[in-house]
TIGUKOL-203436 format. One record per residue: residue number from 0; residue in three letters; x, z, y of N, C-alpha, C in turn. Coordinates in Angstrom, 1 decimal. Example, Ala and Ser with C-alpha at 12.3 -4.5 7.8 and 13.67 -1.06 7.14 Angstrom:
% residues 2
<0 ALA <13.2 7.8 -5.7> <12.3 7.8 -4.5> <13.2 7.8 -3.3>>
<1 SER <12.8 7.1 -2.2> <13.7 7.1 -1.1> <12.9 7.9 0.0>>
***
This chain:
% residues 286
<0 MET <198.7 63.4 89.0> <197.9 63.2 87.8> <198.4 64.1 86.7>>
<1 ASP <197.5 64.7 86.0> <197.8 65.6 84.8> <198.5 64.7 83.8>>
<2 ILE <199.7 65.1 83.4> <200.5 64.3 82.4> <199.7 64.1 81.1>>
<3 ASP <198.9 65.1 80.8> <198.1 65.0 79.5> <197.2 63.9 79.6>>
<4 LEU <196.7 63.4 80.7> <195.8 62.3 80.8> <196.6 61.0 80.3>>
<5 ALA <197.9 60.9 80.8> <198.7 59.7 80.4> <199.0 59.8 78.9>>
<6 ARG <199.3 61.0 78.4> <199.6 61.1 77.0> <198.4 60.7 76.1>>
<7 THR <197.2 61.2 76.6> <196.0 60.9 75.9> <195.7 59.4 75.9>>
<8 PHE <195.8 58.8 77.0> <195.7 57.3 77.1> <196.5 56.6 76.1>>
<9 LEU <197.8 57.0 76.1> <198.8 56.3 75.2> <198.5 56.5 73.7>>
<10 GLU <197.9 57.7 73.4> <197.7 58.0 72.0> <196.4 57.2 71.6>>
<11 ILE <195.5 57.0 72.4> <194.4 56.1 72.1> <194.9 54.7 71.9>>
<12 VAL <195.7 54.2 72.7> <196.3 52.9 72.6> <197.0 52.8 71.2>>
<13 ARG <197.8 53.8 70.8> <198.5 53.8 69.6> <197.6 53.8 68.3>>
<14 THR <196.6 54.6 68.4> <195.8 54.9 67.2> <194.6 53.9 67.2>>
<15 GLY <194.2 53.4 68.4> <193.0 52.5 68.4> <191.6 53.1 68.4>>
<16 SER <191.6 54.4 68.6> <190.3 55.0 68.6> <190.4 56.4 69.3>>
<17 PHE <189.2 56.9 69.8> <189.1 58.2 70.5> <189.2 59.3 69.3>>
<18 VAL <188.6 58.9 68.2> <188.5 59.9 67.1> <189.9 60.2 66.6>>
<19 ALA <190.7 59.1 66.3> <192.0 59.3 65.8> <193.0 60.0 66.8>>
<20 ALA <192.8 59.6 68.1> <193.6 60.3 69.1> <193.3 61.8 69.1>>
<21 ALA <192.1 62.2 69.0> <191.7 63.6 69.0> <192.3 64.3 67.8>>
<22 GLU <192.4 63.7 66.7> <193.0 64.3 65.5> <194.5 64.4 65.7>>
<23 ARG <195.1 63.4 66.3> <196.6 63.5 66.5> <197.0 64.5 67.5>>
<24 LEU <196.1 64.7 68.6> <196.4 65.6 69.6> <195.8 67.0 69.4>>
<25 HIS <195.1 67.1 68.3> <194.5 68.5 67.9> <193.6 69.0 69.0>>
<26 VAL <192.7 68.1 69.5> <191.7 68.5 70.4> <190.4 67.9 70.0>>
<27 THR <189.3 68.2 70.6> <188.0 67.6 70.2> <187.8 66.3 70.8>>
<28 GLN <186.9 65.5 70.2> <186.6 64.1 70.7> <186.0 64.3 72.2>>
<29 THR <185.3 65.3 72.4> <184.7 65.5 73.7> <185.8 65.6 74.8>>
<30 THR <186.9 66.4 74.4> <188.0 66.5 75.3> <188.7 65.2 75.6>>
<31 ILE <188.8 64.4 74.6> <189.4 63.1 74.7> <188.6 62.2 75.7>>
<32 THR <187.3 62.2 75.5> <186.4 61.4 76.3> <186.4 61.9 77.7>>
<33 ALA <186.5 63.2 77.9> <186.5 63.8 79.3> <187.8 63.4 80.0>>
<34 ARG <188.9 63.4 79.2> <190.2 63.0 79.9> <190.2 61.6 80.3>>
<35 VAL <189.7 60.7 79.5> <189.6 59.3 79.8> <188.7 59.1 81.0>>
<36 GLN <187.6 59.7 81.1> <186.7 59.6 82.2> <187.4 60.1 83.5>>
<37 ASN <188.1 61.2 83.4> <188.9 61.7 84.5> <189.9 60.7 85.0>>
<38 LEU <190.6 60.1 84.1> <191.7 59.2 84.4> <191.1 57.9 85.0>>
<39 GLU <190.0 57.4 84.4> <189.3 56.2 85.0> <188.8 56.5 86.4>>
<40 GLN <188.3 57.7 86.7> <187.8 58.1 88.0> <189.0 58.0 89.0>>
<41 GLN <190.1 58.6 88.6> <191.3 58.6 89.5> <191.8 57.2 89.8>>
<42 LEU <191.8 56.4 88.8> <192.3 55.0 88.9> <191.3 54.0 89.5>>
<43 ASP <190.0 54.4 89.4> <188.9 53.6 89.9> <188.8 52.3 89.1>>
<44 CYS <188.9 52.4 87.8> <188.7 51.3 87.0> <188.5 51.7 85.5>>
<45 ARG <187.9 50.8 84.8> <187.7 51.1 83.3> <188.9 50.7 82.5>>
<46 LEU <189.3 51.6 81.6> <190.5 51.4 80.8> <190.2 51.0 79.4>>
<47 PHE <189.1 51.4 78.8> <188.7 51.1 77.4> <187.3 50.5 77.3>>
<48 VAL <187.1 49.7 76.3> <185.8 49.3 75.9> <185.7 49.9 74.5>>
<49 ARG <184.6 50.7 74.2> <184.4 51.4 72.9> <183.4 50.6 72.1>>
<50 ASN <183.7 50.6 70.8> <182.7 50.0 69.9> <182.9 50.7 68.6>>
<51 ARG <182.1 50.2 67.5> <182.2 50.9 66.3> <183.6 50.8 65.6>>
<52 ALA <184.3 49.7 66.0> <185.7 49.6 65.4> <186.7 50.5 66.0>>
<53 GLY <186.4 51.1 67.2> <187.3 52.0 67.8> <187.3 51.7 69.3>>
<54 ALA <188.5 51.6 69.9> <188.6 51.4 71.4> <189.5 50.3 71.7>>
<55 ARG <189.1 49.4 72.6> <189.9 48.2 73.0> <190.3 48.3 74.5>>
<56 LEU <191.5 48.0 74.8> <191.9 48.0 76.2> <191.3 46.9 77.0>>
<57 THR <190.8 47.3 78.2> <190.4 46.3 79.2> <191.6 45.6 79.8>>
<58 VAL <191.4 44.7 80.7> <192.6 44.1 81.3> <193.3 45.1 82.2>>
<59 ASP <192.6 46.0 82.9> <193.1 47.0 83.7> <193.9 48.0 82.8>>
<60 GLY <193.3 48.3 81.6> <194.0 49.1 80.7> <195.4 48.6 80.2>>
<61 GLU <195.4 47.3 79.9> <196.6 46.7 79.6> <197.7 46.8 80.7>>
<62 VAL <197.3 46.7 81.9> <198.2 46.8 83.0> <198.7 48.2 83.2>>
<63 PHE <197.9 49.2 82.8> <198.3 50.6 83.0> <199.2 51.1 81.9>>
<64 VAL <199.3 50.4 80.8> <200.2 50.9 79.7> <201.6 51.2 80.1>>
<65 PRO <202.3 50.2 80.7> <203.7 50.5 81.1> <203.8 51.7 82.1>>
<66 TYR <202.9 51.8 83.1> <202.9 52.9 84.0> <202.7 54.2 83.3>>
<67 ALA <201.8 54.3 82.4> <201.6 55.5 81.6> <202.8 55.9 80.8>>
<68 THR <203.4 54.9 80.2> <204.7 55.1 79.5> <205.7 55.6 80.3>>
<69 GLN <205.9 55.0 81.5> <207.0 55.5 82.4> <206.7 56.9 82.9>>
<70 LEU <205.4 57.2 83.1> <205.1 58.6 83.6> <205.5 59.6 82.5>>
<71 VAL <205.1 59.4 81.3> <205.4 60.3 80.2> <206.9 60.4 80.0>>
<72 GLN <207.6 59.3 80.0> <209.1 59.3 79.8> <209.8 60.1 80.9>>
<73 THR <209.4 59.9 82.1> <209.9 60.6 83.3> <209.7 62.1 83.2>>
<74 TRP <208.5 62.4 82.9> <208.1 63.9 82.7> <208.9 64.5 81.6>>
<75 GLU <209.1 63.9 80.5> <209.8 64.4 79.3> <211.3 64.6 79.7>>
<76 ALA <211.8 63.6 80.5> <213.2 63.7 80.9> <213.4 64.9 81.8>>
<77 ALA <212.4 65.1 82.7> <212.5 66.2 83.6> <212.5 67.6 82.9>>
<78 ARG <211.6 67.6 81.9> <211.5 68.8 81.1> <212.8 69.1 80.3>>
<79 ARG <213.4 68.0 79.8> <214.7 68.1 79.1> <215.8 68.5 80.1>>
<80 ASP <215.8 68.0 81.3> <217.0 68.2 82.2> <216.9 69.5 83.0>>
<81 LEU <215.7 70.1 83.1> <215.5 71.3 83.9> <215.2 72.5 83.1>>
<82 PRO <215.7 73.7 83.5> <216.6 73.9 84.6> <218.0 73.5 84.2>>
<83 LEU <218.9 73.4 85.2> <220.3 73.0 84.9> <221.0 74.1 84.1>>
<84 PRO <221.9 73.7 83.3> <222.7 74.6 82.5> <223.3 75.6 83.4>>
<85 ARG <223.5 76.9 83.0> <224.0 78.0 83.8> <225.5 77.6 84.2>>
<86 GLY <225.8 77.8 85.5> <227.2 77.5 86.0> <227.4 76.2 86.5>>
<87 PHE <226.4 75.3 86.5> <226.5 74.0 87.0> <225.6 73.8 88.3>>
<88 GLY <226.2 73.0 89.3> <225.5 72.9 90.5> <224.6 71.6 90.6>>
<89 ASP <224.9 70.6 89.7> <224.1 69.4 89.7> <224.3 68.7 88.3>>
<90 VAL <223.5 67.6 88.2> <223.6 66.9 86.9> <223.8 65.4 87.2>>
<91 LEU <224.6 64.7 86.4> <224.8 63.3 86.5> <224.3 62.7 85.2>>
<92 ASN <223.4 61.7 85.3> <222.8 61.0 84.2> <223.4 59.7 84.1>>
<93 VAL <224.1 59.4 83.0> <224.8 58.1 82.8> <224.3 57.5 81.5>>
<94 GLY <224.3 56.2 81.5> <223.8 55.5 80.2> <224.4 54.2 80.0>>
<95 GLY <224.0 53.5 79.0> <224.5 52.2 78.7> <224.0 51.7 77.4>>
<96 GLU <224.4 50.4 77.1> <224.0 49.8 75.8> <224.8 50.4 74.7>>
<97 VAL <224.2 50.4 73.5> <224.8 51.0 72.3> <226.2 50.4 72.0>>
<98 SER <226.4 49.1 72.1> <227.7 48.6 71.8> <228.8 49.0 72.8>>
<99 LEU <228.4 49.5 73.9> <229.4 49.9 74.9> <229.7 51.4 74.8>>
<100 CYS <229.0 52.1 73.9> <229.2 53.5 73.7> <230.7 53.9 73.4>>
<101 ASN <231.2 53.2 72.4> <232.5 53.6 72.0> <233.5 52.4 72.0>>
<102 PRO <234.4 52.4 72.9> <235.1 53.6 73.6> <234.7 53.7 75.0>>
<103 LEU <234.1 52.8 75.7> <234.0 52.8 77.1> <233.2 53.9 77.7>>
<104 ILE <232.0 54.1 77.2> <231.2 55.2 77.7> <231.8 56.5 77.3>>
<105 LEU <232.3 56.6 76.1> <233.0 57.8 75.6> <234.1 58.2 76.5>>
<106 ASP <235.0 57.3 76.9> <236.1 57.6 77.7> <235.7 58.0 79.1>>
<107 TRP <234.6 57.4 79.6> <234.1 57.6 80.9> <233.5 59.1 80.9>>
<108 VAL <232.8 59.5 79.9> <232.2 60.8 79.8> <233.3 61.8 79.8>>
<109 ILE <234.4 61.6 79.0> <235.5 62.5 79.0> <236.1 62.7 80.3>>
<110 ARG <236.3 61.6 81.0> <236.9 61.7 82.4> <236.0 62.4 83.4>>
<111 LEU <234.7 62.2 83.3> <233.7 62.9 84.1> <233.8 64.4 83.9>>
<112 ARG <233.8 64.8 82.7> <233.9 66.2 82.4> <235.2 66.9 82.9>>
<113 GLN <236.3 66.1 82.8> <237.6 66.6 83.3> <237.6 66.7 84.8>>
<114 ARG <237.0 65.7 85.5> <237.3 65.6 87.0> <236.0 66.1 87.8>>
<115 MET <234.9 66.3 87.1> <233.7 66.7 87.9> <233.1 68.0 87.2>>
<116 PRO <233.9 69.0 87.1> <233.5 70.2 86.4> <232.2 70.9 86.9>>
<117 SER <231.9 70.7 88.2> <230.7 71.3 88.7> <229.4 70.6 88.2>>
<118 HIS <229.5 69.4 87.6> <228.4 68.7 87.2> <228.2 68.7 85.7>>
<119 ALA <226.9 68.9 85.3> <226.5 68.8 83.9> <226.4 67.2 83.7>>
<120 ILE <226.9 66.7 82.6> <226.8 65.3 82.3> <225.8 65.1 81.2>>
<121 ARG <224.9 64.2 81.4> <224.0 63.7 80.3> <224.1 62.3 80.1>>
<122 ALA <224.4 61.9 78.9> <224.7 60.5 78.6> <223.6 60.0 77.6>>
<123 GLU <223.1 58.8 77.8> <222.1 58.3 76.9> <222.4 56.8 76.7>>
<124 VAL <222.5 56.4 75.4> <222.7 55.0 75.1> <221.5 54.5 74.3>>
<125 GLY <221.3 53.2 74.4> <220.1 52.6 73.6> <220.2 51.1 73.8>>
<126 GLU <219.1 50.5 73.3> <219.1 49.0 73.5> <218.8 48.7 74.9>>
<127 ALA <219.1 47.5 75.3> <219.2 47.1 76.7> <217.8 47.4 77.5>>
<128 GLY <216.7 47.0 76.9> <215.4 47.2 77.5> <215.2 48.6 77.8>>
<129 HIS <215.4 49.5 76.9> <215.2 50.9 77.0> <216.0 51.5 78.1>>
<130 VAL <217.3 51.1 78.2> <218.2 51.6 79.3> <217.7 51.1 80.6>>
<131 GLN <217.3 49.8 80.7> <216.8 49.3 81.9> <215.6 50.1 82.4>>
<132 LYS <214.7 50.4 81.6> <213.5 51.2 81.9> <213.9 52.5 82.5>>
<133 LEU <214.8 53.2 81.8> <215.2 54.6 82.3> <215.9 54.4 83.7>>
<134 LEU <216.7 53.4 83.8> <217.4 53.2 85.1> <216.4 53.0 86.2>>
<135 ARG <215.4 52.1 86.0> <214.4 51.8 87.0> <213.5 53.0 87.3>>
<136 ALA <213.2 53.8 86.3> <212.4 55.0 86.5> <213.1 56.1 87.2>>
<137 GLY <214.4 56.0 87.3> <215.2 57.0 88.0> <215.7 58.1 87.1>>
<138 VAL <215.4 58.0 85.7> <215.9 58.9 84.8> <217.4 58.9 84.6>>
<139 LEU <217.9 57.7 84.7> <219.4 57.5 84.7> <219.9 57.2 86.2>>
<140 ASP <221.0 57.8 86.5> <221.6 57.5 87.8> <222.4 56.2 87.8>>
<141 VAL <223.0 55.9 86.7> <223.8 54.7 86.7> <224.0 54.3 85.2>>
<142 ALA <224.1 53.0 85.0> <224.2 52.6 83.6> <225.1 51.3 83.4>>
<143 LEU <225.7 51.2 82.2> <226.5 50.1 81.9> <225.7 49.0 81.1>>
<144 LEU <225.7 47.8 81.5> <224.8 46.8 80.9> <225.5 45.4 80.9>>
<145 TYR <225.1 44.7 79.9> <225.6 43.3 79.8> <224.9 42.4 80.7>>
<146 ARG <223.5 42.5 80.8> <222.7 41.6 81.6> <221.7 42.5 82.4>>
<147 PRO <222.1 43.0 83.5> <221.2 43.9 84.3> <220.0 43.0 84.8>>
<148 GLU <218.8 43.7 84.8> <217.7 43.0 85.5> <217.6 43.5 86.9>>
<149 TYR <217.6 42.5 87.8> <217.6 42.9 89.2> <216.3 43.2 89.8>>
<150 TRP <216.3 44.2 90.7> <215.1 44.5 91.4> <215.5 45.0 92.9>>
<151 SER <214.6 45.0 93.8> <214.9 45.4 95.2> <215.5 46.8 95.2>>
<152 GLY <216.7 46.8 95.8> <217.4 48.1 96.0> <218.4 48.4 94.9>>
<153 MET <218.5 47.5 93.9> <219.4 47.7 92.9> <220.8 47.2 93.2>>
<154 GLN <221.9 48.0 92.9> <223.3 47.6 93.1> <223.9 47.3 91.8>>
<155 VAL <224.6 46.1 91.7> <225.3 45.7 90.5> <226.7 45.4 90.8>>
<156 GLU <227.6 46.0 90.0> <229.1 45.7 90.2> <229.6 45.3 88.8>>
<157 LEU <230.5 44.2 88.9> <231.2 43.8 87.7> <232.3 44.8 87.3>>
<158 VAL <232.3 45.3 86.0> <233.2 46.2 85.5> <234.3 45.5 84.7>>
<159 LEU <233.9 44.7 83.8> <234.8 44.0 82.8> <234.3 42.6 82.6>>
<160 GLU <235.2 41.7 82.4> <234.8 40.3 82.0> <235.6 40.0 80.7>>
<161 GLU <234.9 40.0 79.6> <235.6 39.7 78.3> <235.2 38.4 77.7>>
<162 LYS <235.9 38.0 76.7> <235.5 36.9 75.9> <234.9 37.3 74.5>>
<163 LEU <234.0 36.5 74.1> <233.5 36.6 72.7> <234.1 35.4 72.0>>
<164 ILE <234.8 35.8 70.9> <235.5 34.8 70.1> <235.1 34.9 68.7>>
<165 GLN <235.1 33.8 68.0> <234.7 33.8 66.6> <235.9 34.1 65.7>>
<166 VAL <235.7 35.1 64.9> <236.8 35.5 64.0> <236.2 35.6 62.5>>
<167 ARG <237.1 35.5 61.5> <236.7 35.6 60.1> <237.7 36.4 59.3>>
<168 SER <237.2 36.9 58.2> <238.0 37.7 57.4> <239.0 36.7 56.7>>
<169 THR <240.3 37.2 56.5> <241.3 36.4 55.8> <241.0 36.2 54.3>>
<170 ARG <240.1 37.1 53.8> <239.7 37.0 52.4> <238.6 36.0 52.2>>
<171 SER <237.6 35.9 53.1> <236.4 35.0 53.0> <235.7 34.8 54.3>>
<172 ALA <235.4 33.6 54.6> <234.8 33.3 55.8> <233.3 33.4 55.8>>
<173 GLU <232.7 33.6 54.6> <231.3 33.7 54.4> <230.9 35.1 54.1>>
<174 PRO <229.7 35.5 54.5> <228.7 34.8 55.3> <228.9 34.9 56.8>>
<175 TYR <228.2 34.0 57.5> <228.4 34.0 59.0> <227.3 35.1 59.5>>
<176 LEU <227.8 36.0 60.3> <227.0 37.1 60.8> <226.7 36.8 62.3>>
<177 TYR <225.4 36.7 62.6> <225.0 36.6 64.0> <224.9 37.9 64.6>>
<178 ASN <225.7 38.1 65.7> <225.6 39.3 66.6> <224.7 39.0 67.7>>
<179 ASP <223.7 39.7 68.0> <222.7 39.5 69.1> <223.3 40.0 70.4>>
<180 TRP <224.0 39.1 71.1> <224.5 39.6 72.4> <223.6 39.3 73.5>>
<181 GLY <222.3 39.0 73.2> <221.3 38.7 74.2> <220.9 37.3 74.4>>
<182 PRO <219.8 37.0 75.1> <219.2 35.7 75.2> <220.1 34.6 75.8>>
<183 GLU <221.0 35.0 76.7> <221.9 33.9 77.3> <222.9 33.6 76.3>>
<184 PHE <223.5 34.5 75.5> <224.4 34.2 74.5> <223.7 33.3 73.4>>
<185 ARG <222.5 33.7 73.0> <221.8 32.9 71.9> <221.6 31.5 72.4>>
<186 GLU <221.2 31.3 73.7> <221.0 30.0 74.2> <222.3 29.1 74.1>>
<187 ARG <223.4 29.7 74.5> <224.7 28.9 74.5> <225.2 28.8 73.1>>
<188 HIS <225.0 29.9 72.3> <225.5 29.8 71.0> <224.7 28.7 70.2>>
<189 ASP <223.4 28.7 70.2> <222.7 27.8 69.4> <222.9 26.3 69.9>>
<190 ALA <223.2 26.1 71.2> <223.5 24.8 71.7> <224.8 24.3 71.2>>
<191 ALA <225.8 25.2 71.2> <227.2 24.8 70.7> <227.3 24.8 69.2>>
<192 LEU <226.5 25.7 68.5> <226.7 25.8 67.1> <225.3 25.7 66.4>>
<193 PRO <224.6 24.6 66.5> <223.3 24.5 65.9> <223.2 24.8 64.4>>
<194 ASP <224.3 24.5 63.7> <224.3 24.8 62.3> <224.3 26.3 62.0>>
<195 LYS <224.7 27.1 63.0> <224.7 28.6 62.7> <223.6 29.3 63.5>>
<196 ALA <222.6 28.5 63.9> <221.5 29.1 64.7> <220.6 30.0 63.9>>
<197 ARG <220.6 29.7 62.5> <219.8 30.6 61.6> <220.8 31.2 60.6>>
<198 ALA <221.3 32.3 60.9> <222.3 33.0 60.1> <221.6 33.8 59.0>>
<199 ALA <222.3 34.0 57.9> <221.7 34.8 56.7> <221.8 36.3 57.1>>
<200 LEU <222.6 36.7 57.9> <222.7 38.1 58.3> <222.8 38.2 59.8>>
<201 THR <221.9 38.9 60.4> <221.8 39.2 61.8> <221.8 40.7 62.2>>
<202 THR <222.5 41.0 63.3> <222.4 42.5 63.7> <222.6 42.5 65.2>>
<203 ASN <222.0 43.6 65.7> <222.1 43.8 67.2> <223.2 44.9 67.5>>
<204 LEU <224.0 45.3 66.4> <225.0 46.4 66.5> <226.3 45.8 66.1>>
<205 PRO <227.1 45.2 67.0> <228.4 44.6 66.6> <229.3 45.5 65.7>>
<206 PRO <229.4 46.8 66.0> <230.3 47.6 65.1> <229.9 47.5 63.7>>
<207 LEU <228.6 47.4 63.4> <228.1 47.3 62.0> <228.6 46.0 61.5>>
<208 ALA <228.4 44.9 62.2> <228.8 43.6 61.7> <230.3 43.5 61.4>>
<209 LEU <231.1 44.1 62.3> <232.6 44.1 62.2> <233.0 44.9 60.9>>
<210 GLN <232.4 46.0 60.7> <232.7 46.8 59.5> <232.3 46.1 58.2>>
<211 TYR <231.2 45.3 58.3> <230.8 44.5 57.2> <231.8 43.5 56.8>>
<212 ILE <232.3 42.7 57.8> <233.2 41.7 57.6> <234.5 42.2 57.1>>
<213 LEU <235.0 43.4 57.6> <236.2 43.9 57.2> <236.1 44.4 55.7>>
<214 GLN <235.0 44.8 55.3> <234.8 45.3 53.9> <234.4 44.3 53.0>>
<215 CYS <233.6 43.3 53.4> <233.0 42.4 52.5> <233.3 40.9 52.7>>
<216 GLY <234.0 40.7 53.9> <234.2 39.3 54.2> <233.2 38.7 55.1>>
<217 GLY <233.5 37.5 55.8> <232.5 36.9 56.7> <233.1 36.5 58.0>>
<218 SER <232.3 36.1 58.9> <232.8 35.7 60.2> <231.7 35.9 61.2>>
<219 GLY <232.1 35.9 62.5> <231.1 36.2 63.5> <231.8 36.3 64.9>>
<220 TYR <231.0 36.6 65.9> <231.5 36.6 67.3> <231.6 38.1 67.7>>
<221 PHE <232.8 38.4 68.3> <233.1 39.7 68.7> <233.9 39.7 70.0>>
<222 ARG <234.0 40.8 70.8> <234.8 40.9 71.9> <236.2 40.9 71.6>>
<223 THR <237.0 40.2 72.4> <238.5 40.0 72.0> <239.2 41.3 71.9>>
<224 ARG <239.0 42.2 72.9> <239.7 43.5 72.9> <239.4 44.3 71.6>>
<225 VAL <238.2 44.2 71.1> <237.8 45.0 70.0> <238.5 44.5 68.7>>
<226 VAL <238.6 43.2 68.5> <239.1 42.7 67.3> <240.6 42.4 67.3>>
<227 GLN <241.3 42.6 68.5> <242.7 42.2 68.6> <243.6 43.0 67.6>>
<228 ALA <243.3 44.3 67.4> <244.2 45.0 66.4> <244.0 44.5 65.0>>
<229 HIS <242.8 44.0 64.7> <242.5 43.5 63.3> <243.2 42.1 63.2>>
<230 LEU <243.3 41.4 64.3> <244.0 40.1 64.3> <245.5 40.3 64.2>>
<231 ASP <246.0 41.4 64.8> <247.4 41.7 64.7> <247.8 42.1 63.3>>
<232 SER <246.9 42.8 62.6> <247.2 43.3 61.3> <247.1 42.3 60.2>>
<233 GLY <246.4 41.2 60.5> <246.2 40.1 59.5> <244.9 40.3 58.8>>
<234 ALA <244.1 41.3 59.1> <242.8 41.5 58.4> <241.8 40.4 58.8>>
<235 LEU <241.9 40.0 60.1> <241.0 38.9 60.6> <241.9 37.8 61.2>>
<236 GLU <241.3 36.6 61.3> <241.9 35.5 62.0> <240.9 34.7 62.8>>
<237 ARG <241.4 34.2 63.9> <240.5 33.4 64.8> <240.1 32.1 64.1>>
<238 VAL <238.9 31.7 64.3> <238.4 30.4 63.8> <238.8 29.4 64.7>>
<239 GLU <239.6 28.4 64.3> <240.2 27.4 65.1> <239.1 26.5 65.7>>
<240 LEU <239.2 26.1 67.0> <238.3 25.2 67.6> <236.9 25.7 67.8>>
<241 ALA <236.7 27.0 67.5> <235.3 27.6 67.7> <235.2 27.8 69.2>>
<242 PRO <234.0 27.5 69.8> <233.8 27.7 71.2> <233.9 29.2 71.5>>
<243 GLU <234.2 29.5 72.8> <234.3 30.9 73.3> <233.2 31.1 74.3>>
<244 PHE <232.8 32.3 74.4> <231.7 32.7 75.4> <232.1 33.9 76.2>>
<245 THR <231.7 33.9 77.4> <232.0 35.1 78.3> <231.0 36.2 78.0>>
<246 CYS <231.5 37.4 78.2> <230.7 38.6 78.0> <231.0 39.7 79.1>>
<247 PRO <230.5 39.5 80.3> <230.7 40.5 81.3> <230.0 41.8 81.1>>
<248 THR <230.5 42.8 81.6> <229.9 44.2 81.6> <229.7 44.6 83.1>>
<249 TYR <228.5 45.1 83.3> <228.1 45.4 84.7> <227.8 46.9 84.8>>
<250 LEU <228.0 47.5 86.0> <227.6 48.8 86.3> <226.3 48.6 87.3>>
<251 ALA <225.2 49.3 86.9> <224.0 49.1 87.7> <223.5 50.5 88.1>>
<252 TYR <223.0 50.5 89.3> <222.4 51.8 89.9> <221.5 51.4 91.0>>
<253 SER <220.5 52.3 91.3> <219.7 52.1 92.5> <220.4 52.6 93.7>>
<254 ARG <220.3 51.9 94.8> <220.9 52.3 96.0> <220.3 53.7 96.6>>
<255 ASP <219.1 54.0 96.1> <218.5 55.3 96.5> <219.2 56.4 95.8>>
<256 LYS <219.9 56.1 94.8> <220.7 57.2 94.0> <222.1 57.4 94.6>>
<257 ASP <222.5 56.6 95.6> <223.9 56.6 96.0> <224.1 58.0 96.6>>
<258 SER <225.3 58.5 96.2> <225.7 59.9 96.7> <227.2 60.0 96.5>>
<259 PRO <227.9 61.0 97.2> <229.3 61.2 96.9> <229.6 61.4 95.4>>
<260 ALA <228.7 62.1 94.7> <229.0 62.4 93.3> <228.9 61.0 92.5>>
<261 LEU <227.9 60.2 92.8> <227.9 58.9 92.1> <229.1 58.0 92.5>>
<262 ARG <229.5 58.0 93.7> <230.7 57.3 94.1> <231.9 57.8 93.3>>
<263 GLN <232.0 59.1 93.2> <233.2 59.6 92.4> <233.1 59.2 91.0>>
<264 ALA <231.9 59.2 90.4> <231.7 58.8 89.0> <232.1 57.3 88.7>>
<265 ILE <231.7 56.5 89.7> <232.1 55.1 89.6> <233.5 54.9 89.7>>
<266 GLU <234.2 55.5 90.6> <235.7 55.5 90.7> <236.4 55.9 89.5>>
<267 LEU <235.8 56.9 88.9> <236.5 57.4 87.6> <236.3 56.4 86.5>>
<268 LEU <235.2 55.7 86.5> <235.0 54.6 85.5> <236.0 53.5 85.7>>
<269 LYS <236.2 53.1 87.0> <237.2 52.1 87.4> <238.6 52.6 86.9>>
<270 GLU <238.9 53.9 87.1> <240.2 54.4 86.7> <240.4 54.2 85.2>>
<271 VAL <239.3 54.6 84.4> <239.3 54.4 82.9> <239.7 53.0 82.6>>
<272 VAL <239.0 52.1 83.2> <239.2 50.6 82.8> <240.6 50.2 83.2>>
<273 ALA <241.0 50.6 84.4> <242.3 50.1 84.9> <243.5 50.7 84.1>>
<274 GLU <243.3 52.0 83.6> <244.4 52.6 82.8> <244.5 52.0 81.3>>
<275 GLY <243.4 51.4 80.9> <243.4 50.8 79.6> <242.7 51.6 78.6>>
<276 ILE <242.0 51.0 77.7> <241.1 51.6 76.8> <241.5 51.2 75.3>>
<277 ASP <241.5 52.2 74.4> <241.8 51.8 73.0> <240.6 51.1 72.4>>
<278 TRP <240.5 49.8 72.5> <239.3 49.0 72.2> <239.2 49.0 70.6>>
<279 ARG <240.2 49.4 69.9> <240.0 49.5 68.5> <238.9 50.4 68.0>>
<280 LEU <238.6 51.3 68.9> <237.5 52.3 68.5> <236.1 51.6 68.6>>
<281 GLY <236.0 50.4 69.3> <234.8 49.7 69.4> <234.4 49.1 68.1>>
<282 GLY <235.3 49.1 67.1> <234.9 48.6 65.8> <234.5 49.6 64.8>>
<283 GLU <234.6 50.9 65.2> <234.2 52.0 64.4> <232.7 52.2 64.4>>
<284 MET <232.2 52.7 63.4> <230.7 52.9 63.3> <230.3 54.0 64.2>>
<285 LEU <229.2 53.9 64.9> <228.8 55.0 65.8> <228.1 56.1 65.1>>
***
């Protein structure tokens, strides 16, 4: 399928009309209409219902949205990654969630460059859903995740098992900052601490929350390894009798991607973890 057809479809979805999509894509409305008709013929279904207000997705159109998105993302990734940089025989695409970027993914990428010089390394971090989509689409070879979504052919290995502990500034325990560690954490957190289920300040980036507490005061849940140096220095202290939560980190990849290079990359990650990581960097802003 022509990738322009998928792009056109998604632009109509975003703008809500054929006319607006034509303006955004710098083509005529006739071209937009022809592309949609071509796409509908290939899929053997109707994707839009047009009216004076614009264009509305049919049920089949709704179903096609994630497929079109994946097609465009995969094509754009291929254009970005090809051709390979001069002097390299292959490329390894690694990824992970933002809060794992520094230091875990950083140290892993450094080790990959040192020990796999024939491979170009491309690293991508993002929120969990985005990373999962790239992994499933085959754009990423392997990724570090807190809560991997399983599908047929997916391999998942436990890399780290940490604790989330509640700490507070020694200057001031307020405000309470809620770190979004995912739906499982929220369920357990809200059951154990119902009075803190609605926090005044919420973030999905723990390094931001930690820096806020260090500079302005407050309390919240963080990985033990990340806050240990601040506990040792006296800048933070543990909140007595606060419940603890587990926070495992997993390595996920499709078994279709298995190769000697991927095996080596995984072993290098295990080396990094076994040798020890300077987790103080996890509290630095990315």
